[in-house]
C-alpha positions as CSV (number, residue, x, y, z in Angstrom):
1,M,115.4,24.7,141.3
2,K,117.9,23.0,143.6
3,R,121.7,23.4,143.6
4,L,123.9,20.4,143.9
5,A,127.7,20.3,144.5
6,F,130.1,17.4,144.6
7,K,133.8,16.8,144.3
8,M,135.8,14.3,142.2
9,H,139.5,13.7,141.8
10,L,141.6,14.3,138.7
11,N,144.8,12.4,138.1
12,K,148.0,14.4,138.3
13,G,149.0,16.0,135.0
14,Q,145.6,15.5,133.3
15,K,144.2,19.1,133.5
16,E,144.6,19.9,129.8
17,E,143.2,16.5,128.7
18,Y,140.2,16.9,131.0
19,K,139.5,20.4,129.7
20,K,139.9,19.2,126.1
21,R,137.4,16.3,126.6
22,H,134.8,18.6,128.2
23,A,135.3,21.2,125.5
24,E,134.3,18.5,123.0
25,I,131.4,17.1,125.2
26,W,129.3,14.7,123.2
27,P,126.0,16.4,121.9
28,E,123.9,13.4,123.0
29,L,125.4,13.6,126.6
30,K,124.7,17.3,126.7
31,L,121.1,16.7,125.6
32,L,120.6,14.0,128.2
33,L,121.8,16.3,131.0
34,K,119.5,19.1,129.8
35,E,116.5,16.6,129.6
36,A,117.3,15.5,133.2
37,G,116.7,19.1,134.3
38,I,120.3,20.3,134.6
39,S,120.3,23.9,133.4
40,E,123.8,24.9,134.7
41,Y,126.8,22.7,135.2
42,S,130.3,24.1,136.2
43,I,133.4,22.2,137.2
44,F,136.3,23.9,138.9
45,L,139.8,22.4,139.5
46,D,142.0,22.9,142.6
47,E,145.3,22.3,140.9
48,E,147.1,22.0,144.3
49,T,145.0,18.9,145.3
50,G,143.6,17.6,142.0
51,I,140.1,18.0,143.4
52,L,137.4,18.8,140.9
53,F,134.5,20.8,142.4
54,A,131.3,20.5,140.4
55,F,128.1,22.6,140.7
56,Q,124.8,22.1,139.1
57,K,121.4,23.8,139.0
58,V,118.7,21.1,138.7
59,S,115.0,21.3,138.2
60,G,114.4,17.5,138.4
61,D,114.8,15.0,141.2
62,G,118.5,14.2,140.7
63,G,121.6,15.4,139.1
64,S,124.2,14.0,136.7
65,Q,125.4,11.5,139.2
66,D,122.0,9.8,139.0
67,L,122.2,9.1,135.3
68,G,124.7,6.2,135.6
69,Q,122.2,3.6,134.3
70,T,122.1,5.2,130.8
71,E,124.3,3.8,128.1
72,I,125.8,7.3,127.1
73,V,126.8,8.1,130.7
74,Q,128.5,4.7,131.1
75,K,130.3,5.3,127.8
76,W,131.4,8.7,129.1
77,W,132.6,7.2,132.3
78,K,134.7,4.7,130.5
79,Y,136.1,7.5,128.2
80,M,137.1,9.5,131.3
81,A,138.4,6.6,133.5
82,D,142.0,7.0,132.4
83,I,142.4,10.5,133.7
84,M,140.5,10.5,137.0
85,Q,139.8,8.4,140.0
86,T,137.0,6.0,139.4
87,N,135.1,3.2,141.0
88,P,135.1,-0.4,139.6
89,D,132.2,0.5,137.3
90,N,134.2,3.5,135.9
91,S,131.9,6.0,137.6
92,P,133.9,8.9,139.1
93,V,134.8,8.7,142.7
94,S,132.6,11.5,143.9
95,T,131.4,13.0,147.2
96,E,128.3,15.1,147.5
97,L,128.9,18.3,149.3
98,E,126.5,19.9,151.8
99,E,125.5,23.5,151.2
100,V,126.4,25.5,154.3
101,F,125.8,29.0,152.9
102,Y,123.9,30.6,150.1
103,M,123.5,34.3,149.3
104,K,120.8,35.3,146.9
């Protein structure tokens, strides 16, 4: 099992909408994530900077950021594009983070 972390950027004033949309995550998207080997997925918000910190435990080769070719993920990206920083294809602007410490 590997651990992945990355950061994204939420637009100012969109915290409650972001939380609402994730509380109502589409069942087919949740199933896709689980089928891709993602067993845990947490997102934290630094309200001061608008940075979203995401953490995943993954048993497969990639994480959620590698599912962009699927129709459901593209639809989710479009749904989220108005409340966060995105690339031209609506994928979230994200930066993979290097793990520098892990205590078991």
